[in-house]
N, C-alpha and C positions, 0 to 999 in steps of 0.2 A: 433521543431526538434525532431524526433521520432527515438528511438533506441531499439533494441531487448534487453531483460533482458538476463542476462547470464544463461546458462542452467545447469552449474555446481554449487556445493555447497561447494567445498573445497577439500583438500587433504586427508581426513578421509577414513579409510578403510570401505568396507560395514559392516563389524561385530562391528565397533564402532557406528554406527547409526541405526543397524537394530532394537534394542530394544527400541529407544527412541520413547517417546509418542508423537502423533501429537501436542500435546500442547507446544512441545519444541521450536515452533516458528522458524523453518527452512524454508528458502525459497524453493520452490518447482518449477520445471520446468513446464512451460506451465500453470501456475496459479499464485498462491500467497495467503499470509496469508489474512485473513479477518481483517478488522479494529480491531476489538476486540482481535484477536490473536496478532496483532502487538503492541497494547497497553499493553498487558500482557507479552510481550517478555522482557526477561533480557539480550539479546544479544547486544553487543556493535558494531555489524558489520551490513553492509546494509541489508535491507529486502526487499522483493518483496511484495507489499500490493496491493489488489485489492479492488475497491470501485468505487463509482459514483464521478465524480469530478463536484463540484457546487461553484458557486461563492456566498458568503452570506456575508452581512454587509462590503463589500469592500475586502474581503479576500477570498483565496481559500481553500476549504476544501474537503477531501476525506471522503465520507459518506457511511454508511452502506447501506442505500437506499436513494432514492429521495421521499419525501413525496407528495402526491397529493393535495397540497394547491396552493393558489395563493398569492403571488409568491411561487414557489416551495421551501420547506424547506429541510434542511439536516437531514435525520434520524440518530439516535444516537445509538451506539458511532460513533464519527467522529474524524479525524485528521486535524489540520491545516497544510497547505501545504506550504512550501517555496521552492524557487528554479526556475529553468526554466521549465515551463509547458506550453504546448501549449494550449492557451485560446480557441482555436477553438474546443478543447476536452471537453468543459463544457457540462455537461448533459449526458455524455457517461460514460459506464463502462471502466475503465482503470486500468492498473497495473502499480504502480509507484515503483520505486526503490530507496531507500535511507535510511538514519539513523533516527530512531524514537527515540525521547526524549521529556519528558515533553508534551505529546500531541501534538508535531510538528514532521511532516515528512519532512525532508530536502532531496529534490529529488536529485539524480545523474543521473538518466535515466528514460525514460518514454517509454512505449509500449502499444499497444491496448491490452486489455484482451480478 
């Protein structure tokens, strides 16, 4: 099942976030954080993270890149993915929305990047 990521980021006024550095790891409409930005984030709320979906060692991973090896390998850094993700999307760039903790992205929504 595919769903669109939410376009809004919350109820803050423009002045509250205008000076925030890009490394503050806020979800952005029409894109998402990189895997590295999501791993560095200290936010406890769902994030939109963009990367390549790959099945490796029996688990789904959101990868920075897909390495040109056989079989294809996950470029690092990467996140282990838990939750409902369409396996038909393996090998594609996707934006996953969910909570990141301890190297795991627990998905709440999925949308194509």
